[in-house]
A tleap script that builds the chain and sets N, CA, C and O, in Angstrom:
source leaprc.protein.ff14SB
mol = sequence {
  NMET THR THR MET ALA ALA GLN LEU ARG SER
  LEU ILE GLU ALA PRO GLU ILE VAL VAL LEU
  PRO GLY VAL HIE ASP THR LEU SER ALA LEU
  ILE ALA GLU ARG CYS GLY ALA LYS ALA ILE
  ALA ALA GLY GLY TYR ALA ALA THR ALA SER
  LEU LEU GLY ARG PRO ASP SER SER GLN ILE
  PRO ARG LEU ASN THR ARG PRO VAL ILE GLY
  CTRP
}
set mol.1.N position { -4.479 14.945 16.175 }
set mol.1.CA position { -4.385 14.265 14.954 }
set mol.1.C position { -3.685 12.880 15.110 }
set mol.1.O position { -2.635 12.746 15.737 }
set mol.2.N position { -4.266 11.985 14.568 }
set mol.2.CA position { -3.611 10.656 14.459 }
set mol.2.C position { -2.772 10.476 13.233 }
set mol.2.O position { -3.175 10.802 12.116 }
set mol.3.N position { -1.641 9.970 13.455 }
set mol.3.CA position { -0.865 9.707 12.346 }
set mol.3.C position { -1.093 8.251 11.742 }
set mol.3.O position { -1.612 7.410 12.477 }
set mol.4.N position { -0.727 7.905 10.428 }
set mol.4.CA position { -0.915 6.793 9.796 }
set mol.4.C position { -0.357 5.748 10.629 }
set mol.4.O position { -1.007 4.725 10.842 }
set mol.5.N position { 0.851 5.934 11.140 }
set mol.5.CA position { 1.701 4.968 11.979 }
set mol.5.C position { 0.964 4.492 13.112 }
set mol.5.O position { 0.901 3.291 13.373 }
set mol.6.N position { 0.320 5.512 13.900 }
set mol.6.CA position { -0.401 5.365 15.164 }
set mol.6.C position { -1.697 4.572 14.725 }
set mol.6.O position { -2.087 3.689 15.488 }
set mol.7.N position { -2.353 4.799 13.625 }
set mol.7.CA position { -3.582 4.168 13.237 }
set mol.7.C position { -3.148 2.580 13.042 }
set mol.7.O position { -3.763 1.639 13.543 }
set mol.8.N position { -2.091 2.482 12.301 }
set mol.8.CA position { -1.599 1.063 11.916 }
set mol.8.C position { -1.354 0.197 13.300 }
set mol.8.O position { -1.694 -0.973 13.481 }
set mol.9.N position { -0.758 0.962 14.118 }
set mol.9.CA position { -0.410 0.368 15.333 }
set mol.9.C position { -1.538 -0.018 16.122 }
set mol.9.O position { -1.563 -1.129 16.650 }
set mol.10.N position { -2.566 0.883 16.261 }
set mol.10.CA position { -3.890 0.514 16.946 }
set mol.10.C position { -4.440 -0.746 16.093 }
set mol.10.O position { -4.893 -1.682 16.752 }
set mol.11.N position { -4.439 -0.823 15.025 }
set mol.11.CA position { -5.093 -2.026 14.320 }
set mol.11.C position { -4.248 -3.298 14.624 }
set mol.11.O position { -4.776 -4.394 14.813 }
set mol.12.N position { -2.974 -3.099 14.658 }
set mol.12.CA position { -2.145 -4.303 14.961 }
set mol.12.C position { -2.392 -4.832 16.437 }
set mol.12.O position { -2.365 -6.025 16.738 }
set mol.13.N position { -2.625 -3.831 17.284 }
set mol.13.CA position { -2.694 -4.094 18.760 }
set mol.13.C position { -4.003 -4.674 19.026 }
set mol.13.O position { -4.134 -5.352 20.045 }
set mol.14.N position { -5.024 -4.488 18.212 }
set mol.14.CA position { -6.576 -4.936 18.430 }
set mol.14.C position { -6.630 -6.460 18.329 }
set mol.14.O position { -5.861 -7.038 17.561 }
set mol.15.N position { -7.450 -7.086 19.026 }
set mol.15.CA position { -7.776 -8.427 19.204 }
set mol.15.C position { -8.144 -9.094 17.794 }
set mol.15.O position { -7.971 -10.287 17.542 }
set mol.16.N position { -8.652 -8.191 16.957 }
set mol.16.CA position { -9.102 -8.649 15.691 }
set mol.16.C position { -7.983 -8.974 14.828 }
set mol.16.O position { -6.907 -8.441 15.098 }
set mol.17.N position { -8.059 -9.823 13.754 }
set mol.17.CA position { -7.239 -10.143 12.739 }
set mol.17.C position { -7.138 -8.926 11.645 }
set mol.17.O position { -8.135 -8.501 11.061 }
set mol.18.N position { -5.827 -8.419 11.437 }
set mol.18.CA position { -5.802 -7.357 10.533 }
set mol.18.C position { -5.490 -7.989 8.968 }
set mol.18.O position { -4.492 -8.655 8.693 }
set mol.19.N position { -6.424 -7.676 8.149 }
set mol.19.CA position { -6.119 -8.138 6.724 }
set mol.19.C position { -5.529 -7.025 6.047 }
set mol.19.O position { -5.943 -5.885 6.255 }
set mol.20.N position { -4.523 -7.285 5.191 }
set mol.20.CA position { -3.668 -6.336 4.474 }
set mol.20.C position { -3.546 -6.842 2.951 }
set mol.20.O position { -2.653 -7.576 2.528 }
set mol.21.N position { -4.530 -6.352 2.269 }
set mol.21.CA position { -4.499 -6.697 0.813 }
set mol.21.C position { -3.310 -6.071 0.057 }
set mol.21.O position { -3.107 -4.873 0.250 }
set mol.22.N position { -2.557 -6.701 -0.725 }
set mol.22.CA position { -1.457 -6.216 -1.348 }
set mol.22.C position { -1.881 -5.308 -2.658 }
set mol.22.O position { -2.593 -5.746 -3.562 }
set mol.23.N position { -1.387 -4.105 -2.625 }
set mol.23.CA position { -1.962 -3.336 -3.904 }
set mol.23.C position { -0.638 -2.926 -4.747 }
set mol.23.O position { 0.474 -2.952 -4.219 }
set mol.24.N position { -0.821 -2.586 -5.957 }
set mol.24.CA position { 0.324 -2.330 -6.820 }
set mol.24.C position { 0.112 -0.842 -7.471 }
set mol.24.O position { 1.081 -0.316 -8.017 }
set mol.25.N position { -1.095 -0.186 -7.422 }
set mol.25.CA position { -1.381 1.136 -7.943 }
set mol.25.C position { -2.459 1.773 -7.229 }
set mol.25.O position { -3.001 1.241 -6.260 }
set mol.26.N position { -2.791 2.934 -7.701 }
set mol.26.CA position { -3.833 3.683 -7.075 }
set mol.26.C position { -5.197 2.941 -7.228 }
set mol.26.O position { -5.969 2.880 -6.271 }
set mol.27.N position { -5.466 2.425 -8.333 }
set mol.27.CA position { -6.763 1.733 -8.604 }
set mol.27.C position { -6.930 0.585 -7.589 }
set mol.27.O position { -7.886 0.501 -6.818 }
set mol.28.N position { -5.913 -0.289 -7.663 }
set mol.28.CA position { -6.066 -1.412 -6.588 }
set mol.28.C position { -6.243 -0.924 -5.194 }
set mol.28.O position { -6.950 -1.593 -4.441 }
set mol.29.N position { -5.611 0.300 -4.713 }
set mol.29.CA position { -5.754 0.766 -3.500 }
set mol.29.C position { -7.059 1.248 -3.224 }
set mol.29.O position { -7.567 1.124 -2.110 }
set mol.30.N position { -7.738 1.897 -4.374 }
set mol.30.CA position { -9.196 2.562 -4.000 }
set mol.30.C position { -10.074 1.211 -4.130 }
set mol.30.O position { -11.102 1.291 -3.457 }
set mol.31.N position { -9.948 0.144 -4.738 }
set mol.31.CA position { -10.666 -1.017 -4.704 }
set mol.31.C position { -10.674 -1.665 -3.338 }
set mol.31.O position { -11.708 -2.093 -2.826 }
set mol.32.N position { -9.515 -1.721 -2.782 }
set mol.32.CA position { -9.215 -2.158 -1.389 }
set mol.32.C position { -9.962 -1.385 -0.445 }
set mol.32.O position { -10.666 -1.883 0.433 }
set mol.33.N position { -9.808 -0.232 -0.627 }
set mol.33.CA position { -10.547 0.726 0.527 }
set mol.33.C position { -11.965 0.518 0.310 }
set mol.33.O position { -12.647 0.362 1.324 }
set mol.34.N position { -12.576 0.484 -0.893 }
set mol.34.CA position { -14.033 0.339 -1.109 }
set mol.34.C position { -14.576 -0.850 -0.775 }
set mol.34.O position { -15.793 -0.965 -0.630 }
set mol.35.N position { -13.693 -1.908 -0.611 }
set mol.35.CA position { -14.111 -3.203 -0.037 }
set mol.35.C position { -13.900 -3.366 1.348 }
set mol.35.O position { -14.000 -4.476 1.871 }
set mol.36.N position { -13.561 -2.148 2.109 }
set mol.36.CA position { -13.545 -2.208 3.404 }
set mol.36.C position { -12.057 -2.477 4.117 }
set mol.36.O position { -11.945 -2.687 5.324 }
set mol.37.N position { -11.092 -2.443 3.321 }
set mol.37.CA position { -9.750 -2.673 3.934 }
set mol.37.C position { -9.496 -1.430 4.849 }
set mol.37.O position { -9.693 -0.262 4.514 }
set mol.38.N position { -9.048 -1.845 6.004 }
set mol.38.CA position { -8.576 -0.691 6.960 }
set mol.38.C position { -7.157 -0.223 6.605 }
set mol.38.O position { -6.864 0.947 6.847 }
set mol.39.N position { -6.291 -1.013 6.072 }
set mol.39.CA position { -4.959 -0.766 5.532 }
set mol.39.C position { -4.630 -1.553 4.656 }
set mol.39.O position { -5.281 -2.575 4.440 }
set mol.40.N position { -3.415 -1.183 3.897 }
set mol.40.CA position { -3.168 -1.818 2.802 }
set mol.40.C position { -1.558 -2.152 2.861 }
set mol.40.O position { -0.820 -1.511 3.609 }
set mol.41.N position { -1.096 -3.157 2.054 }
set mol.41.CA position { 0.352 -3.253 1.774 }
set mol.41.C position { 0.692 -3.060 0.490 }
set mol.41.O position { 0.089 -3.558 -0.461 }
set mol.42.N position { 1.860 -2.188 0.401 }
set mol.42.CA position { 2.044 -1.894 -0.943 }
set mol.42.C position { 3.666 -1.933 -0.950 }
set mol.42.O position { 4.324 -1.320 -0.109 }
set mol.43.N position { 4.260 -2.734 -2.007 }
set mol.43.CA position { 5.543 -2.757 -2.129 }
set mol.43.C position { 6.310 -2.167 -3.440 }
set mol.43.O position { 5.689 -1.974 -4.485 }
set mol.44.N position { 7.491 -1.934 -3.333 }
set mol.44.CA position { 8.225 -1.136 -4.429 }
set mol.44.C position { 8.248 -2.027 -5.637 }
set mol.44.O position { 8.235 -1.519 -6.758 }
set mol.45.N position { 8.285 -3.498 -5.448 }
set mol.45.CA position { 8.217 -4.370 -6.646 }
set mol.45.C position { 6.924 -4.332 -7.526 }
set mol.45.O position { 6.837 -4.263 -8.752 }
set mol.46.N position { 6.027 -4.389 -6.660 }
set mol.46.CA position { 4.589 -4.341 -7.451 }
set mol.46.C position { 4.329 -3.097 -8.083 }
set mol.46.O position { 3.773 -3.025 -9.179 }
set mol.47.N position { 4.745 -2.033 -7.374 }
set mol.47.CA position { 4.435 -0.687 -7.994 }
set mol.47.C position { 5.351 -0.580 -9.237 }
set mol.47.O position { 4.812 -0.178 -10.268 }
set mol.48.N position { 6.644 -0.882 -9.270 }
set mol.48.CA position { 7.464 -0.913 -10.257 }
set mol.48.C position { 7.017 -1.692 -11.506 }
set mol.48.O position { 6.991 -1.246 -12.653 }
set mol.49.N position { 6.676 -2.902 -11.111 }
set mol.49.CA position { 6.228 -3.930 -12.132 }
set mol.49.C position { 4.950 -3.427 -12.928 }
set mol.49.O position { 4.895 -3.499 -14.156 }
set mol.50.N position { 3.893 -2.897 -12.119 }
set mol.50.CA position { 2.726 -2.396 -12.708 }
set mol.50.C position { 2.965 -1.090 -13.664 }
set mol.50.O position { 2.319 -0.932 -14.700 }
set mol.51.N position { 3.910 -0.218 -13.229 }
set mol.51.CA position { 4.170 0.966 -13.986 }
set mol.51.C position { 5.085 0.723 -15.071 }
set mol.51.O position { 4.816 1.301 -16.124 }
set mol.52.N position { 6.245 -0.107 -15.034 }
set mol.52.CA position { 7.121 -0.235 -15.979 }
set mol.52.C position { 7.008 -1.576 -16.762 }
set mol.52.O position { 7.518 -1.701 -17.876 }
set mol.53.N position { 6.356 -2.525 -16.173 }
set mol.53.CA position { 6.149 -3.761 -16.882 }
set mol.53.C position { 7.462 -4.656 -16.813 }
set mol.53.O position { 7.700 -5.564 -17.609 }
set mol.54.N position { 8.198 -4.318 -15.861 }
set mol.54.CA position { 9.426 -5.252 -15.691 }
set mol.54.C position { 9.936 -5.121 -14.071 }
set mol.54.O position { 9.639 -4.152 -13.372 }
set mol.55.N position { 10.571 -6.012 -13.704 }
set mol.55.CA position { 10.969 -6.308 -12.380 }
set mol.55.C position { 11.590 -5.000 -11.733 }
set mol.55.O position { 12.058 -4.129 -12.467 }
set mol.56.N position { 11.590 -4.880 -10.464 }
set mol.56.CA position { 12.257 -3.635 -9.642 }
set mol.56.C position { 13.664 -4.002 -9.632 }
set mol.56.O position { 14.040 -5.062 -9.132 }
set mol.57.N position { 14.487 -3.128 -10.190 }
set mol.57.CA position { 15.891 -3.092 -9.915 }
set mol.57.C position { 16.445 -1.769 -9.517 }
set mol.57.O position { 17.528 -1.355 -9.928 }
set mol.58.N position { 15.667 -1.122 -8.704 }
set mol.58.CA position { 16.004 0.121 -8.165 }
set mol.58.C position { 15.891 1.173 -9.304 }
set mol.58.O position { 16.656 2.137 -9.340 }
set mol.59.N position { 14.924 0.968 -10.231 }
set mol.59.CA position { 14.750 1.865 -11.333 }
set mol.59.C position { 13.943 2.974 -10.826 }
set mol.59.O position { 14.042 4.049 -11.417 }
set mol.60.N position { 13.160 2.877 -9.821 }
set mol.60.CA position { 12.178 3.940 -9.283 }
set mol.60.C position { 12.478 4.109 -7.860 }
set mol.60.O position { 12.202 3.225 -7.048 }
set mol.61.N position { 13.069 5.284 -7.508 }
set mol.61.CA position { 13.386 5.481 -5.992 }
set mol.61.C position { 12.031 5.174 -5.247 }
set mol.61.O position { 10.960 5.082 -5.845 }
set mol.62.N position { 12.171 5.030 -3.946 }
set mol.62.CA position { 11.184 4.718 -2.948 }
set mol.62.C position { 10.024 5.801 -3.024 }
set mol.62.O position { 8.839 5.536 -3.225 }
set mol.63.N position { 10.548 7.031 -2.835 }
set mol.63.CA position { 9.604 8.232 -2.657 }
set mol.63.C position { 8.927 8.248 -3.954 }
set mol.63.O position { 7.792 8.708 -3.838 }
set mol.64.N position { 9.211 7.924 -5.082 }
set mol.64.CA position { 8.503 8.075 -6.406 }
set mol.64.C position { 7.341 7.019 -6.533 }
set mol.64.O position { 6.455 7.162 -7.376 }
set mol.65.N position { 7.376 6.054 -5.745 }
set mol.65.CA position { 6.365 4.876 -5.817 }
set mol.65.C position { 5.133 5.438 -4.908 }
set mol.65.O position { 4.072 4.816 -4.863 }
set mol.66.N position { 5.297 6.431 -4.317 }
set mol.66.CA position { 4.099 6.939 -3.532 }
set mol.66.C position { 2.966 7.392 -4.427 }
set mol.66.O position { 1.804 7.076 -4.171 }
set mol.67.N position { 3.307 8.162 -5.518 }
set mol.67.CA position { 2.090 8.607 -6.395 }
set mol.67.C position { 1.572 7.567 -7.114 }
set mol.67.O position { 0.430 7.640 -7.570 }
set mol.68.N position { 2.371 6.463 -7.297 }
set mol.68.CA position { 1.810 5.273 -8.362 }
set mol.68.C position { 0.806 4.812 -7.458 }
set mol.68.O position { -0.317 4.695 -7.949 }
set mol.69.N position { 0.953 4.509 -6.202 }
set mol.69.CA position { -0.043 3.955 -5.035 }
set mol.69.C position { -1.211 4.830 -4.757 }
set mol.69.O position { -2.267 4.336 -4.363 }
set mol.70.N position { -1.060 6.202 -4.956 }
set mol.70.CA position { -1.856 7.161 -4.521 }
set mol.70.C position { -1.911 7.453 -3.095 }
set mol.70.O position { -2.962 7.587 -2.469 }
set mol.71.N position { -0.471 7.569 -2.495 }
set mol.71.CA position { -0.554 7.872 -1.079 }
set mol.71.C position { 0.015 9.285 -0.907 }
set mol.71.O position { 0.065 9.798 0.211 }
savepdb mol mol.pdb
quit
């Protein structure tokens, strides 16, 4: 079984350029996947801003952003 970290490392080490679209919730992650993205970039600020409508000031713990992004 290949871990997500190993998959990302193989993408980075490949000679092709890796495009990492930034996502902020499950819908944007699904759209990126359907458009062919092999990996995504997801940050706490974007997840918090889309969920709460205000900047991230440690209002949502890191592990709680996972369900927002759909991971």
